Every structure is written in structure tokens, then in C-alpha cells.
Steps between C-alpha positions, in 0.01 A plus 500: 500500500335560169502312177701690233269711288553574132203740496665722758831495314342591168338809648832599652670481163228690319514781753838602368380501140562260213850358472697498178525144363880510501497559876297181548753289311797664672331430835457137393869483410594629846269247667689225320808567713349366826333218308835400350670540836262268685497245215878503461546463875279190493740313273833686485629343818433154358812512284701628796411198718820305426711805587293565815533136605877521472539846654260463794522121544122479469314171534236379255216617726666838550535545125129439455416749774731758340280473192165456678522759781448784253186380316358356823492837677409676176197280433385517862491882500387588145129538574570685824732742324245547222252620760764721661562658161132596486541676831822697447514506120612228261773711345631601842514138614679415176772755573539393863533138395747587225730695730483231769562223250810672366638563851443144626642356177821698549536375859409137420762488225765484773329237721769310698302177543210301358282602795562870433428450132169330579406787732592753233290318243203515739554877532500528122168315500354766731593788270424298187145460627470879494601512134286244322140586604555857383622423149203313353247724679669813367513350150129422518431860602725659239347288219122475564420416135479118451724474192772729634473329838541156342816612321634664817429184702673295231807722529480469881480121479778490242712709734436265788564187294794654321645612831466151642694365202744793500583435865723197437674679212581804710573284802736275307695788349530684832614191690762421239642851478454618861360295791161364601412817695501702178175323408333685786694824467376553143155590639627849581558624141188318377271695732657846457304602183170438682603705803634787290229530232197329655376792714457718190359239258299243702163627631412438863185308596342410833169423666376814682293289742725211606408272786715424801822304462407141587812379682351160600432420133855591405636269769259224402607518135860436605394222738332328205792496258806451719390177675359345181814561298725394785302178537519428128875557500548278805283226351683501169849520652472267799197288418173461695524625856280637775675837470422531130132405526450713812647803324280455192194444720572814701528707183174364361327569831621860489370515143155400623515766772617759248212429260243512780636835614486647149141384456399644837663833416326501161161458672581780744620720217144539377414691819840653582747581221791511746482119540578407138682166458864489400410245231161469334473120481177528300716571194591132492135415444540633146594197288701700245692682772588189703594294191726776368669526842558123495654524153736774621608301803572184304676681214746664741523177701627317194730779386684554830529129570662458159744788550607362838638173366609631159738751660671227698507258205665746262766618744577193706441212259571662164786708635376828352595831655221702664493754218508232228209325672306824506566575134379150410158605633468814283277329238259402777498858630411629155232232458331600826472865403396434139233247601351745750470773237375279216201367694354852538366512141442122504217526756299697245480185287526223762316482831729604788438176689640295214804727479570445871446125456736497201768673704466247780515218244831637372629507857399137538682415176817658638485285808425193287835549328674516838314210659556253218811638331864395533706774669836328465590641158539869581256779586324529162190306604456694823543835325248398233257400776554838668419678173170311466420561867565875469275530195221346705561712810513823301169426327311365803590761759438800271141406421426364847599836651266685266222256588562560870462876465202466267317249720513713814254788549644845437500593869699183583759512224773610738438193715499289187842639406642418843359146485641453150846600618462277806433217255825582324696480823319192631577323174865606516523399865338160456706428189824534694369368832319187380693405187828619651445300818406187306805543279726537807343202675535280191864601455582427864315169493655374176860617531742207525858618539766254380718311747820668606369857508496523879867405515615779266270790590401673827183379668349848470542494121343156477204609713451811288503286185214301646305822557529686168616456142738794551658310788552194280672708230720658768588153632589377151751785471691361800540150358723336238360478148346147496330544837393856418326379185323229700376755755375731223320211327335396827389858566362533146298179536360608837416849378335379179282261698353801680462695177293223341277481809437874524444530125241223512315675784501829311383323183194363679419838656537691173286250311228523763510879497471499121181295513365716783556822306352361178183388680440782750606791279349379174204742515711813544433701182766615256645845550331779310 
């Protein structure tokens, strides 16, 4: 299986003659639909969690898996699907993934149980993995000039960030006016413009000499991520256990085997081009490339971890409707997009490494407000923190993506795009898996229900209250006013204890990443 090749793609495009500039920008606009779809799907379901918990009687662990199953499969298959796109055509893979994503979304919208919903989300991850590697590679091919490429990448990143913030808004409105399944069903109209207009306006690109499909590497990539994330979730939810450490150890062992296989295939590739590795691990030896990937992972880690608890806080503790909660996040959505676009001209005056570091510092400042602020006087502080966080994410991920593409050799830029998108999904996955699991564990460990609850409510409702915040709010609705207020207060205290812990962890990580970017990327020159 070959590494994606920009050189090959460029010759393919030039063979058909020069393209009119307007066609390039229309093609970019069409490529934003799958980007928005994948980004929205990462976060839209977050605001539907309370409704899903009530409708499907889902436990706290099941709710986390409903969120995590999608990015887990997506991240595990991104690089593999990027290589498959080289073989059959990146545009063709994009259309196959789009049609499959829309079909599975429509079916999953009517899932009768939490288990079926988790399975559907995993299926969406499979088709989502076909979408994302194609978008950034096609953008890189359509805009070979550095300045136009930087603007196009900024729009791409703004679309991804904006979609992640738009997800809760759309999700909240759909849940309030329809039902939780509408959050998934909306994928069908979103993807139609791409399927209808894309064949005429998006140029095809492929590698004419692809290697063999490396099935063992595909399997190994999944065997790395699934056990590690499962172990992290188990460790955070249930505490230290042999099962958790064994799962993490198994995933890391598979990671070692995967890297050895890729290196062996890379050595054989010099003599036989059919043995090309699925992932060129030598890319990580480039300091700029690996640091920019780390910045991407941590930026999305912080963002998705924040969204996870903010959605529950606004709806369940502040009593806002899903749509009102989504609208409250509109300023943050705007800030993400604006920050991503403003840093494009900024890197002509300030070194890109310092721009990335500044974005990460803003993210850290957002978490500082959460970790040390008082959340008991309404949502204003949390929404202000989200605004600061989104400014940082929009700035950091836009420039880090451009650094990733610029740091990789031209003949490996397709692989760089797939790795960049994998970083997006890994960050999203770990944000919900690690911070979400810690938040759940802290809530369960600190919840102290008042005396007399067990005598007035069913045992199942009491048990569910001990599992999730949504269960506690449901329990409070069954009780008389004084006791209901006591249950809500106890749930708020338990939930906020987890929020302070997760925010403190994210603060440390963001601060460390800021220093790392400032030091390791300081020699990257300003843009011309």
C-alpha cells in the first residue's frame, strides 16, 4: 500500500488543463460539507445525551460509549482509508463514504436500544474514516500555491472547529423540537450537495502505482486504539484493576508491533514498491511535524472534554432547554471561526510557533477559569471560559495543520493529511474518554443522596441517579419539593467536583503544550 502522493495528483490535474479559480473555491465549499458533517457528528450527540439516557435507559458507561464508539473506529481507520483512497481515488472514496454515512445515520436514528446505538455509531465511524482523509488531501492538491493553500486550510480548520461547536446548537434544537434520533437523521440533507455537485466540480486524484492493501496493518491499528481507550475508560470509571492495566498494556504492545511492521515495510519498499507501509513513521522524526500533531491532539482534547460537561451542566443543572443551551454557545462558535481566519495574515508578522503557543495558552486560560472559578452563580463563567478556549483552539489548530503539511515532503503530504486528521480524532476521542470517564467516576464517588430518598422512589431510579447526572435530575422529579432540591444540590456538588478535577488536568496539559510549542517551533520562519 503506497503513501499518498501529491506529485502524482498534481500531474493528474494538469492533464485536464488549468482550472478556473472559481471552480477551486466552489470545490472547497463542497468539501466543507463532509468536514462539517464529521465535526458536527463528533459533538451534536452530546446535547442529546440526557434525552438518550431517558429514552434508552442508558447507563453512564453506555453513554460514554455512545459518544466514543464513533471517533474510536474513525481514528483507527483514518490512515488505512487514506491509503485506500490512493488506490481507488480519493474523490471516489469520499463519495462512497458520504453515501454510506448518510444511510447508516438514517438507520441509527431509530435505534431501539443503547447497544444498537453504539453499534450504529461504530458504523458511522467506518464511513466517516472514508470522508476525512480525502478532504485535506484534495484541498492540498487543488491549492498548490502556499498562500492560497494556507487560506484554504484555515477555512478547512474553521469548518471543522465551527462544526464541532455547531454540533451542540443543532443537536439541542433538534432534540427539543423532534427527538434525539433527528440529530443523526440530519446527516442526509447535509451530504446531498456533495453527492449531487461533487462529481462535476471536484477533481479526482489517485496514485497510479499503489502498493498492496496491507490488511494486517489495518487490523493492528485497531488493536492499538481499542484496548488502550477501553483500559483508560475502565481505569477512570472503576479505579485501578488488572483488567484496565492489561487492556492498556495489550494496546501498547500492539502499537510496538505496528511500528515495527511499518518500519520493516519501509525498508522493503526501497527494493519492492508493492510493500509500501500503511503509515510512514519516519514523518514523526521531523520535530515540526510531530510538535504540530501534538498541538492538534491536545487542542481537540481540551475542546471536546469541555463540551462534554458543559452540555450536561447547562441542561441538567441550569435547567436550560437543549436549543437554548446551543444558542448560548454561538459566540464561541463565531470566535473559533474568526480566530482561525485571523491567524493566516498574522503568521506573516509573528513566527508560526508562537502563534500556536499563544493559542494553546488561551486554551489553558479557559480551563483556569473553570478549575478555579465558582460555578454556582449561573453559566456565565463557563460560557466565558468556552469563548476563551475556542479562540485558542481556532488559532492553534489552523496554523498547526499548515505546519504539518509544510513539514512533510511533497510526496508524503497525503500521509501527512491523514495523520493530521487522525490527530483530530484522537484528541476528540481522548477528550471524551479520559476527561469524561474521570468526570463520571468523580460524580459517582462523591454523590451523597439525602436520607429518605430510597423510601419514596424506586430502587432503579436511585441506582440510575448514582450512575449519571441525568439520572439524578430524573430522580428529583419524582420527589416532593424539599427532598428534590436536596437531591439536585447533592448532584450539583458531585458533578462540580469532577469538573474541577478534569479542568485542572486539562490546564496542566495545555500549559505544557504551550511551552513545548514555543520551544520546539520557535525556529519556524514567518510566512512569506
